[in-house]
LUMKE-720808 format. One line per 8 residues: for each residue x, y, z of N, C-alpha, C, CB. Coordinates in Angstrom, 3 decimals. Glycine has a CB too. Layout:
N
X Y Z X Y Z X Y Z X Y Z ~ ...
***
This chain:
127
-13.052 -7.777 52.331 -11.985 -8.304 51.504 -10.685 -8.313 52.305 -11.832 -7.474 50.208 ~ -9.951 -9.222 52.027 -8.675 -9.444 52.702 -7.572 -8.673 51.952 -8.340 -10.980 52.775 ~ -6.485 -8.291 52.634 -5.403 -7.498 52.040 -4.724 -8.239 50.888 -4.366 -7.137 53.107 ~ -4.533 -9.520 51.013 -3.870 -10.304 49.970 -4.695 -10.298 48.681 -3.640 -11.751 50.448 ~ -6.020 -10.397 48.836 -6.893 -10.360 47.662 -6.831 -8.994 46.983 -8.341 -10.689 48.059 ~ -6.793 -7.917 47.758 -6.685 -6.574 47.185 -5.349 -6.371 46.465 -6.850 -5.520 48.281 ~ -4.275 -6.882 47.058 -2.967 -6.769 46.413 -2.956 -7.560 45.105 -1.846 -7.270 47.357 ~ -3.522 -8.749 45.112 -3.581 -9.574 43.903 -4.445 -8.898 42.841 -4.133 -10.980 44.228
-5.572 -8.348 43.246 -6.461 -7.658 42.313 -5.776 -6.425 41.726 -7.771 -7.256 43.014 ~ -5.088 -5.663 42.564 -4.362 -4.475 42.088 -3.246 -4.852 41.129 -3.785 -3.693 43.268 ~ -2.500 -5.901 41.432 -1.427 -6.366 40.549 -1.956 -6.849 39.221 -0.643 -7.470 41.210 ~ -3.073 -7.562 39.249 -3.693 -8.035 38.004 -4.168 -6.863 37.152 -4.875 -8.975 38.311 ~ -4.798 -5.878 37.790 -5.278 -4.695 37.067 -4.107 -3.938 36.446 -6.074 -3.765 38.011 ~ -3.013 -3.785 37.183 -1.840 -3.094 36.654 -1.238 -3.875 35.477 -0.783 -2.899 37.766 ~ -1.169 -5.192 35.595 -0.639 -6.020 34.507 -1.481 -5.913 33.245 -0.560 -7.470 34.944 ~ -2.783 -5.938 33.419 -3.684 -5.814 32.267 -3.543 -4.436 31.634 -5.153 -6.062 32.689
-3.430 -3.396 32.447 -3.264 -2.042 31.916 -1.977 -1.933 31.103 -3.257 -1.011 33.061 ~ -0.902 -2.561 31.579 0.364 -2.542 30.842 0.213 -3.280 29.511 1.496 -3.178 31.687 ~ -0.442 -4.432 29.507 -0.634 -5.191 28.268 -1.517 -4.433 27.272 -1.254 -6.559 28.577 ~ -2.591 -3.817 27.754 -3.462 -3.034 26.867 -2.699 -1.855 26.287 -4.712 -2.537 27.624 ~ -1.929 -1.165 27.109 -1.122 -0.046 26.620 -0.106 -0.486 25.584 -0.413 0.630 27.771 ~ 0.533 -1.622 25.809 1.524 -2.134 24.865 0.883 -2.494 23.529 2.233 -3.354 25.451 ~ -0.253 -3.164 23.564 -0.910 -3.532 22.296 -1.416 -2.302 21.562 -2.074 -4.499 22.552 ~ -1.873 -1.298 22.294 -2.304 -0.054 21.637 -1.112 0.630 20.977 -2.977 0.905 22.657
0.022 0.643 21.655 1.220 1.261 21.104 1.715 0.493 19.871 2.323 1.326 22.170 ~ 1.666 -0.824 19.895 2.117 -1.632 18.767 1.185 -1.508 17.566 2.231 -3.086 19.182 ~ -0.079 -1.202 17.800 -1.034 -1.096 16.710 -0.972 0.213 15.963 -2.395 -1.290 17.227 ~ -0.204 1.171 16.433 -0.105 2.467 15.774 0.719 2.302 14.504 0.528 3.537 16.718 ~ 0.122 2.653 13.368 0.812 2.504 12.087 1.865 3.594 11.932 -0.192 2.555 10.913 ~ 2.988 3.217 11.394 4.016 4.209 11.142 3.684 4.924 9.840 5.427 3.559 11.083 ~ 4.022 6.191 9.732 3.713 6.907 8.491 4.545 6.367 7.334 3.960 8.415 8.661 ~ 3.923 6.237 6.192 4.601 5.743 5.003 4.829 6.925 4.069 3.775 4.613 4.300
6.075 7.255 3.778 6.326 8.404 2.901 5.868 8.116 1.478 7.817 8.771 2.906 ~ 5.531 9.154 0.720 5.147 8.943 -0.677 6.319 8.379 -1.477 4.655 10.261 -1.308 ~ 5.991 7.624 -2.495 7.018 7.012 -3.343 7.606 8.046 -4.298 6.432 5.822 -4.136 ~ 8.895 7.974 -4.494 9.558 8.740 -5.538 10.138 7.732 -6.534 10.679 9.688 -4.945 ~ 10.813 8.209 -7.555 11.304 7.307 -8.602 12.266 6.261 -8.044 11.994 8.108 -9.705 ~ 13.163 6.678 -7.177 14.150 5.749 -6.634 13.505 4.684 -5.740 15.206 6.515 -5.847 ~ 12.638 5.113 -4.842 11.999 4.145 -3.946 11.030 3.243 -4.701 11.262 4.871 -2.818 ~ 10.398 3.756 -5.743 9.498 2.926 -6.552 10.271 1.828 -7.270 8.738 3.789 -7.573
11.400 2.179 -7.853 12.217 1.166 -8.541 12.756 0.130 -7.562 13.383 1.834 -9.287 ~ 13.150 0.577 -6.371 13.651 -0.364 -5.359 12.548 -1.310 -4.910 14.220 0.395 -4.146 ~ 11.352 -0.789 -4.709 10.224 -1.621 -4.296 9.818 -2.594 -5.399 9.035 -0.745 -3.909 ~ 9.847 -2.144 -6.644 9.555 -3.045 -7.766 10.592 -4.163 -7.857 9.512 -2.259 -9.089 ~ 11.857 -3.828 -7.670 12.906 -4.849 -7.724 12.753 -5.854 -6.589 14.291 -4.198 -7.662 ~ 12.292 -5.391 -5.447 12.087 -6.281 -4.309 10.880 -7.189 -4.517 11.914 -5.471 -3.033 ~ 9.787 -6.641 -5.000 8.549 -7.410 -5.150 8.508 -8.255 -6.414 7.376 -6.483 -5.144 ~ 9.142 -7.806 -7.471 9.138 -8.532 -8.748 10.582 -8.734 -9.211 8.310 -7.759 -9.834
11.335 -9.616 -8.550 12.763 -9.752 -8.872 13.047 -10.313 -10.262 13.416 -10.629 -7.859 ~ 12.125 -11.057 -10.852 12.369 -11.673 -12.156 11.959 -10.791 -13.324 11.639 -12.978 -12.244 ~ 11.372 -9.640 -13.045 10.882 -8.791 -14.125 11.636 -7.469 -14.126 9.364 -8.550 -13.988 ~ 11.848 -6.940 -15.300 12.554 -5.680 -15.482 11.636 -4.715 -16.228 13.896 -5.890 -16.253 ~ 10.839 -3.936 -15.505 9.927 -3.024 -16.194 10.696 -1.931 -16.936 8.950 -2.393 -15.196 ~ 10.192 -1.602 -18.129 10.843 -0.559 -18.907 10.199 0.801 -18.682 10.808 -0.910 -20.377 ~ 8.957 0.838 -18.223 8.269 2.103 -17.969 7.615 2.044 -16.596 7.212 2.400 -19.073 ~ 7.757 3.132 -15.834 7.202 3.195 -14.482 6.407 4.483 -14.334 8.326 3.113 -13.408
5.215 4.359 -13.776 4.363 5.513 -13.491 4.071 5.535 -12.003 3.040 5.466 -14.319 ~ 4.234 6.693 -11.380 3.937 6.881 -9.960 2.691 7.744 -9.865 5.146 7.537 -9.191 ~ 1.727 7.339 -9.047 0.477 8.088 -8.932 0.741 9.492 -8.410 -0.509 7.356 -8.011 ~ -0.200 10.376 -8.649 -0.043 11.781 -8.278 0.167 11.966 -6.782 -1.252 12.570 -8.721 ~ -0.394 11.092 -5.967 -0.237 11.222 -4.517 0.920 10.391 -3.974 -1.517 10.817 -3.824 ~ 1.646 9.675 -4.830 2.791 8.887 -4.406 2.424 7.631 -3.646 3.678 9.716 -3.569 ~ 1.171 7.203 -3.733 0.714 6.035 -2.978 0.637 4.771 -3.815 -0.629 6.312 -2.382 ~ 0.972 4.856 -5.107 0.864 3.679 -5.972 1.846 3.793 -7.129 -0.581 3.517 -6.504
2.146 2.646 -7.702 3.047 2.562 -8.856 2.460 1.549 -9.822 4.510 2.162 -8.429 ~ 2.511 1.886 -11.099 2.208 0.918 -12.144 3.416 0.893 -13.068 0.877 1.282 -12.924 ~ 3.940 -0.285 -13.300 5.084 -0.447 -14.192 4.684 -1.391 -15.311 6.334 -0.983 -13.427 ~ 5.238 -1.142 -16.487 4.935 -1.988 -17.636 6.156 -2.809 -18.005 4.471 -1.142 -18.836 ~ 5.931 -4.106 -18.123 6.970 -5.035 -18.545 6.388 -5.858 -19.678 7.464 -5.948 -17.358 ~ 6.508 -5.348 -20.897 5.927 -6.023 -22.053 4.410 -6.001 -21.976 6.433 -7.467 -22.147 ~ 3.789 -7.186 -21.924 2.335 -7.284 -21.839 1.844 -7.427 -20.411 1.849 -8.447 -22.657 ~ 2.711 -7.216 -19.450 2.336 -7.332 -18.033 2.382 -5.960 -17.369 3.276 -8.322 -17.291
1.456 -5.743 -16.457 1.440 -4.533 -15.638 1.736 -4.946 -14.209 0.065 -3.776 -15.741 ~ 2.698 -4.293 -13.607 3.072 -4.561 -12.228 2.494 -3.430 -11.374 4.640 -4.673 -12.063 ~ 1.624 -3.773 -10.453 0.910 -2.772 -9.661 1.346 -2.866 -8.203 -0.627 -2.961 -9.784 ~ 1.732 -1.733 -7.644 2.028 -1.617 -6.220 1.147 -0.507 -5.673 3.556 -1.325 -5.957 ~ 0.471 -0.764 -4.567 -0.343 0.291 -3.965 -0.265 0.200 -2.445 -1.813 0.191 -4.441 ~ -0.428 1.363 -1.821 -0.315 1.439 -0.373 -1.544 0.825 0.274 -0.134 2.893 0.086 ~ -1.286 0.004 1.272 -2.361 -0.600 2.063 -1.879 -0.605 3.509 -2.726 -2.068 1.558 ~ -2.500 0.195 4.345 -2.064 0.305 5.728 -0.714 1.000 5.785 -1.989 -1.083 6.392
0.260 0.368 6.424 1.584 0.974 6.504 2.594 0.260 5.609 2.072 0.965 7.941 ~ 2.102 -0.434 4.589 2.984 -1.123 3.647 2.422 -1.043 2.242 3.182 -2.589 4.056 ~ 2.971 -1.846 1.352 2.535 -1.864 -0.041 2.147 -3.280 -0.446 3.641 -1.320 -0.969 ~ 1.156 -3.362 -1.314 0.676 -4.631 -1.851 1.114 -4.698 -3.317 -0.896 -4.769 -1.705 ~ 1.600 -5.841 -3.742 2.079 -6.026 -5.111 1.182 -7.010 -5.846 3.543 -6.520 -5.120 ~ 0.770 -6.642 -7.038 -0.032 -7.514 -7.895 0.434 -7.348 -9.334 -1.552 -7.194 -7.762 ~ 0.254 -8.384 -10.141 0.524 -8.265 -11.570 -0.748 -8.570 -12.336 1.672 -9.212 -12.007 ~ -0.929 -7.849 -13.425 -2.117 -7.941 -14.271 -1.697 -7.913 -15.725 -3.112 -6.794 -13.968
-2.584 -8.322 -16.617 -2.298 -8.103 -18.035 -2.347 -6.598 -18.331 -3.316 -8.881 -18.938 ~ -1.477 -6.140 -19.219 -1.441 -4.706 -19.526 -2.771 -4.222 -20.085 -0.321 -4.402 -20.520 ~ -3.479 -5.046 -20.810 -4.757 -4.618 -21.393 -5.768 -4.215 -20.321 -5.342 -5.736 -22.255 ~ -5.720 -4.858 -19.141 -6.638 -4.495 -18.055 -6.324 -3.115 -17.505 -6.571 -5.527 -16.931 ~ -5.075 -2.719 -17.524 -4.680 -1.395 -17.028 -4.908 -0.335 -18.102 -3.196 -1.397 -16.586 ~ -4.584 -0.649 -19.343 -4.719 0.328 -20.420 -6.169 0.685 -20.687 -4.084 -0.200 -21.686 ~ -7.102 -0.198 -20.366 -8.515 0.072 -20.646 -9.217 0.851 -19.537 -9.240 -1.224 -20.873 ~ -8.514 1.204 -18.483 -9.141 1.951 -17.388 -9.535 3.351 -17.837 -8.195 2.034 -16.183
-10.610 3.845 -17.287 -11.082 5.204 -17.567 -11.010 6.011 -16.280 -12.540 5.197 -18.144 ~ -10.353 7.176 -16.301 -10.279 7.991 -15.085 -11.621 8.640 -14.765 -9.204 9.069 -15.233 ~ -11.962 8.648 -13.490 -13.176 9.294 -13.000 -12.765 10.199 -11.846 -14.264 8.236 -12.551 ~ -12.973 11.507 -12.021 -12.624 12.499 -10.999 -11.160 12.406 -10.578 -13.517 12.328 -9.781 ~ -10.272 12.217 -11.536 -8.845 12.172 -11.241 -8.367 10.886 -10.601 -8.498 13.290 -10.362 ~ -9.162 9.825 -10.708 -8.809 8.545 -10.103 -9.080 7.409 -11.084 -9.593 8.326 -8.793 ~ -8.227 6.394 -11.044 -8.499 5.145 -11.759 -8.555 4.037 -10.725 -7.409 4.847 -12.858 ~ -9.401 3.061 -10.985 -9.616 1.963 -10.049 -9.434 0.627 -10.766 -11.023 2.053 -9.413
-8.212 0.094 -10.754 -8.027 -1.217 -11.387 -8.750 -2.307 -10.597 -6.525 -1.554 -11.503 ~ -9.318 -3.248 -11.312 -10.032 -4.354 -10.675 -9.061 -5.507 -10.458 -11.252 -4.810 -11.536 ~ -8.758 -5.741 -9.190 -7.898 -6.861 -8.825 -8.776 -7.963 -8.259 -6.800 -6.432 -7.798 ~ -8.213 -9.141 -8.109 -9.018 -10.259 -7.606 -9.452 -10.057 -6.160 -8.238 -11.555 -7.724 ~ -8.680 -9.286 -5.396 -8.985 -9.153 -3.968 -9.189 -7.716 -3.495 -7.890 -9.768 -3.173 ~ -9.105 -6.720 -4.388 -9.233 -5.326 -3.954 -9.532 -4.429 -5.151 -7.946 -4.854 -3.237 ~ -9.906 -3.189 -4.860 -10.084 -2.151 -5.872 -9.319 -0.913 -5.417 -11.603 -1.828 -6.102 ~ -7.990 -0.892 -5.574 -7.236 0.286 -5.139 -7.610 1.515 -5.965 -5.728 0.024 -5.242
-7.439 2.671 -5.378 -7.741 3.933 -6.043 -6.415 4.642 -6.299 -8.716 4.825 -5.183 ~ -6.130 4.937 -7.576 -4.871 5.561 -7.958 -5.154 6.954 -8.503 -4.115 4.699 -9.005 ~ -4.441 7.939 -7.985 -4.631 9.326 -8.405 -3.875 9.595 -9.699 -4.167 10.297 -7.302 ~ -4.568 10.197 -10.675 -3.943 10.567 -11.941 -3.996 12.078 -12.098 -4.640 9.864 -13.138 ~ -3.060 12.595 -12.883 -3.030 14.029 -13.151 -3.838 14.320 -14.405 -1.573 14.537 -13.306 ~ -4.617 15.351 -14.371 -5.331 15.869 -15.545 -6.286 14.877 -16.191 -4.346 16.314 -16.563 ~ -6.749 13.881 -15.460 -7.685 12.883 -15.988 -7.206 12.260 -17.302 -9.048 13.517 -16.198 ~ -5.907 12.049 -17.431 -5.338 11.451 -18.634 -4.880 10.040 -18.296 -4.155 12.309 -19.193
-5.407 9.069 -19.059 -5.000 7.683 -18.858 -5.013 6.964 -20.180 -5.914 6.971 -17.848 ~ -4.046 6.167 -20.490 -2.790 5.952 -19.791 -1.889 7.169 -19.904 -2.082 4.723 -20.336 ~ -1.023 7.360 -18.950 -0.148 8.547 -18.959 0.901 8.474 -20.056 0.541 8.707 -17.608 ~ 1.544 9.611 -20.303 2.549 9.696 -21.367 3.695 8.716 -21.174 3.097 11.096 -21.444 ~ 3.985 8.341 -19.921 5.073 7.407 -19.673 4.866 6.080 -20.388 5.222 7.170 -18.191 ~ 3.604 5.717 -20.651 3.287 4.432 -21.271 3.007 4.543 -22.767 2.099 3.818 -20.583 ~ 3.014 5.733 -23.302 2.700 5.916 -24.726 3.848 5.451 -25.606 2.381 7.384 -25.022
***
């Protein structure tokens, strides 16, 4: 092998290593803190600007929110390093049955798992 070919091969290998390292670093998810009342209301206002929920429930693990706005349920749940927002009829949420401290609302594209306290559903916030 000639010196120029070795230098080119070494430079290419170094460039690829830098690109692989960069993509690995970019793929690392940032930690998402659990939701509290203030952050839940801010996220609801951002995702559902036309609706004003009167009751808000935050899951026991802080990874999901269900808010009630009349006959509509506004659902936010953690997915990866962000939150997914969906709206459902309230009857679909009220009819859920907790199993082992979890409720699983059926959405068109997912089945998020929401932690409940004391296997009570719907919670007192919605009564």
